[in-house]
N, C-alpha and C positions, 0 to 999 in steps of 0.2 A: 505493501499499500504507500503511498506517496500521500503528501501534507502538503496544500497550500495556503497561504494565509495570504490573504487581498489587501494589498493595501496603495490600490490605485484608483480611489474615488477622486473627482474636484476639488472636493472639501471647501466647496463656495460658504456652507453655514459658518464653515470652523473659522474663517476669515482669517487665516494664520496665527490664531489666538497664540500665546506666550513664544512665537515666533520659531514654531516647530510643527510637523504635522500632527495631527490628532492621535494619531498610531502612537506617538512619542510620550504622549504626556506622563507625567510621573502616576504610579501606581503602585501604591503599597513600598515607596521608595527606590523601585526602578522605572523603566518606560515600560508602558501597557504591552508592545510590541515584545519585548524581552521577556515578560512574564507569558506571552503565549508560546514564544519559541521553545522556552525554557519546559514548559510545562509537556509540548507534544515530545521534546526530545527525552523525558524522565518515560511517559507514559507508553511512547510506540518509538524506543530506541532503535529500533532495525530501519524504521523508514526516513526517506528523505525529505525534506523539509525544502519547501520554495517560499521567497516572500516573493510576490507578483508586485511590481512598479511599473507606471506607466512613461518613468523618462530615466532612461541610463544617465544624464548628468545629475540626478539628485539620488544616487545609492548613498552618497556620504550622511544623507540626512535620516538613512533608516539602517546606519549600523549598529548593532545590540551584540551582545554576548551570546554565545549559544550556538549550535551546529545548523547551520542553512545555510541555503545559496540562492541569490536573487534570480529571477526570470523576469526579462523587461517584456511585455507586454507588444505585440507587433503591431497592435493598431487600440486602439480605445475611443469609445464617441461616450459622453459624458450622460447621454441620457440611456445606457446600455446598464443591465444588472452586472452585479461582479461576477455572479456564477457564467455570464455569456461571455466576458473577458478573459476565460481562464479555456473557452473553447481550445484554442489552438493548441495548449499545453496538453488539455486534455485528448487531443488526436496523436499528437506526438509522443507520448507515453502511453503504452498500452498497460495499464494497472489501475486499480482501483484507486479512489481518491477521497480524500478528508479534504474540506475545504472549509477553512474557518473565515469571520471578519476579522479583519484586523484592526478595527475601532471597537471591537466589544470586550469588555473587561469580564474576563470568564472565574467564576468562583471556580472553588477546589472542587464542589459538588458537583458542579457541570462538568468538568474536565473526568471526573472518575464516572460520570453518566457514561460521556463521549465512549470512553474506554469501555464501560461493560457491555454499552450495547454493540460494539464493534466487534470485539471480543468474542462474544454471541454471536454475530453476523456470521464472521469469521470461521468461528467451528462448525457451523453447519451450510456454509459453501452457500449464503442466502443472495440473491441476486435484487433485493428491493432496497431502493433508496430510503433513506433514514435523513428527515431532517427535524436539528434540533432548533426551537425557537420557543415564542409565545404566542398565541394565538392574537389574544386580545389587551386590554389595560394593565399597566403595570404596576405592584402593588410598591414598586420602590422607588420610581422616579417617575416625576409628574407627566406620564406617557399615556396618551389612551387610547393607543393602538398596538398592533404587536410586533412583532422581531424576529428575525431568520438571524442566527447566530452561527449554524455550521450545517453542512450536508456531507454525507457519507456518501457517494458513486458509485458501486458497483462498477468495474468495466462490461458487465450485461446491460447493463441500461442507459449507457449514454448515447448510445442511439434515438431512444424514446425523450431523452432530455435535448438530444439538439433538435428532434425533431418540433418539442415544444417553444423551443427559442426561436424557431424559423415561423411557429404558427404566430405567437405574439408578434414578433417583427412585422408581417404580414399586418397585422390588427392595426399596429399601431403607423405603420408607412400610409394605411389606407385614412388614417383620424378615425378609427373606429373607435380608440382608447387612448387614453392621454399619458400613458407609463408603462413602460416593460422592464419592469424591477423585477425582483427576485417573488415577489407575490404571485404575479402575474404569471410568471415561468412556471410556477409550481401547480397554481392553479389549473393551467393547460394540460400541465403532465397528468394531473389526476383526474380530469374530465374524460368523460367517457369519448364523447362524439369529436369531441375538440370544437366544437361551435362556438362563436361568440355568446351566445345567450347563458350556454354551459360554463364556461369560463368565468362569466360575470357571476352567475350562482355562487358558482364555488369560491369565487373571488369575497363574495358580502359573508356567506356562513361560513367561511373555514372550517368545514367540516371534513379535512382531510383525515384518511385511515388513521385511525389511531395506532396501528403498526407500522404507520411511516413516518409520523408525525409525532417526535417525542418532545413532551412538553418540559419546558425549564422554567422555573416559577420561584428563582430565588435572586440574588443581587446580581445575576449576570444582567447584562445591559449595554447597550451602545451609546455613543454620543453624535450629536449633531450640531450642536451648539455650544458656546463657552457655558453659558450658565447653568447647562444640563451636567458637564463635566464638575464645575465647582458644587452643585448639589450633591453630585454623586459623593465626591470628595467629604464634603461634608457630614453626609448622613451614614455612608458605608467606609470608609479609609477612616476617616478621624473618630468614629462611631462616638458621639455624645452620649450623653445621659439620655436624651430620649429617644436617640435609634437603640441603643442594646435594650431598653425597655419596649420598643418598638416590635424589635426582631425577637423579643420571646415572644410578646404576644401573637406573631405570626404563626407560631408553631400551634395553638391552640385554634383548633377548626373555626368552632363559630366568633373568635373574635378576628379571627383571619378572614371571614368570609363580611363580617359587619365592617371593620374599618379598613382593611387595604383593598376591597373588593368593592364599597359601595359609598364610603364617608371620604376616605382620602383619596379615590380617583374620580369624586364627584362624577359618578355613570348616568348614564342614562336612564328611565325606567325599564326599557326596553334590554339596557346592559345588565339592571340587576335583577328582572326576570330571568333571562338567560345563565348571567353567574349562581344564580340560586337554584336553576333546573341543573346545572351541571354538576354543581358541588355537595348539595344537599339533598334533591328530592333521587326517588328512583327513577329509572332510564322510560319507563313508559310514560309518566308524569311530566317528564322531560319532551318526549316526542310530542306529547298532546300538549302542551305549552306552546312548543316552537311551530306546532300546527295551527294555531287559534291566531297565533301572532304572523302567520302568514309565510314561516323561514322553511316551511315543508313544500 
């Protein structure tokens, strides 16, 4: 298996905060990219690690301690998803790939989960894509949306992934959709007929197969804007007294549901109902609520 850590985004929202790329911001005393590289070196010592960048002249900005090599993308459109930017690498090397977003602060729990899932998949020679992320709102950062953190892509499913990327590109070029990022691509990947209505329905509900979408709901998160990074450092890295209390409450199911999912996130009524159905109520009741709300 090969590992690719993507650092090729346009970073316009980051606006050169602190004078460094956002993948290099300090996290627990070291650059965030270094934490990810060294975590991969530790849990997958036999895997080659690539750090993908879009400009050969900027290599020195991403030099960190750890075992890795740079992969300079042959072409990159800022509107493209990180996963699409790596297609040339996927075609060049016939192997399974683990792709991690370079601007994500991975918790130890998330790294352990990635290791366990991939080890299990490799032991049974599975050919099923695995996506690690969060479907909906965050309980740690003021995000009201989901995030994609990592992908495990067996070599057998690469052609299906390439097909999904091409279809999303086609709809984007026809101006039928206004984005072609990771969410659109995986929605197309899982949509059976690949039609635009099916993709949009999958994108709205995010009801991806539970065996393929591995939910990560801890302090793992990414940053688009400087204030999000500052907020994260204050809440998670510095661990002030309020954060310690909230982290304790997070592990108590009722408190986690009430505070993190509803109050702190300022969720809409529909989001509250959906979270309640997903976390508290039996599956038949969950299905009934989704049907009544028009989500079925």
